[in-house]
N, C-alpha and C positions, 0 to 999 in steps of 0.2 A: 765601276760598270753600271750601265743603265738599270740593271735589275735591282741594284741596291737603292735606286731612286724610284722603285715601283714599276720599272719597265718589265716587259715579258720577252724572253728569248724564244724566238720562233725558228725552228730548224726547217728550212725550205727544201734542202737537198741533203740526203744522207748517203748517197752513192755517187761516185765520179768514175767515168770511164777513163782508164789509163792503159798504156801499152809500154812494154819494156821487157828486159830479160828477167826471168824469175828470181835470179840472185839479188837484184836490186829493187824488186817490187815490194813496196811497203805493205805490211799486213793491216795497217791502219794509218790514217792521216788525222792528226789532231789540229783543230783550228783554235787559235787563241782568241777568246772573246772577252778577255779581261778588260780591255779598254773601250769596249763598245758602249757608246752613250745611246740614249733613246733616239731612235731614227737612224742610227748607224747600221751598216750592213757588212757582212763578211762575204767576200767573193772567192771564187776558185783561185784567182791570182794571189789572194792573201794567204793561201795555205802554203805550208812548208813541204813542197813535193821534191823528192830527190832529183838531181840534175839529169840523171840518165833515164828518167821516167818521163814519158810524153803524155800530156793531158789531151784527150780526144774531144774535149768540150770547150766551149767559149769561156775564156778566163774571166770574163765580166759577169758570168752567171752567179747569182746570189745563192749562197749556201745557208746563211742564217741572217736574221735581222733582229734588232732589239726594238720592239715597238712599245708605244705608250699604252698603258692599260685603258680599258674602256671607261668612259665617264659614267656616272650614275644615270645621266639622262640618256646616253646611248644604250646602256644596258637595259633601261626601262623600255626603250623603243624595240629592242631586239626581243625582249620577253613578251611585249604586247603583240608582236607579229608572229609569235610562236604558236603553232597549231598542234595540239596534242593528238597523237594518232596511236591507238592501241597496237601493240606489236603484231598481233595476229592479223590486223587489217593492213599492215604495211606491205604493199605489193608494187612491183614494177610490171606494168602491163597485166598479164594474167598470172605471172609467176610471183611467189612470195619472195621477199628480199632475203629472208633467213629460212634455210631449209630445216 
C-alpha cells in the first residue's frame, strides 16, 4: 500500500446514498485500500455493494485517495503563508466562529 511508502490515505467521502429493502441494506460498506499506491483512488464502483442495493450516486465518485506526502519545500511554503489568529478574534462577519 502507498502508506507503507510514505503516502497518506485521505478519505474524501464517508457516506454513500443507497436504496433497497431493509433486509439487504448493509450496516457498513468496507473499502479495500490494501493495494492503493500513491496517486491511486478508490471509487464507489470499487466498493463491494450487495447486488440488491442500488447506489444513488455516480459510481466514478472518489471515496478515498492515497496521496504523496508534502515535500519539505511545500510544507515550508504552507507554513510561511500561515497567518496566526487568536481564537477570540476568529469571526465570520460579525459572528464568532466558535460560540
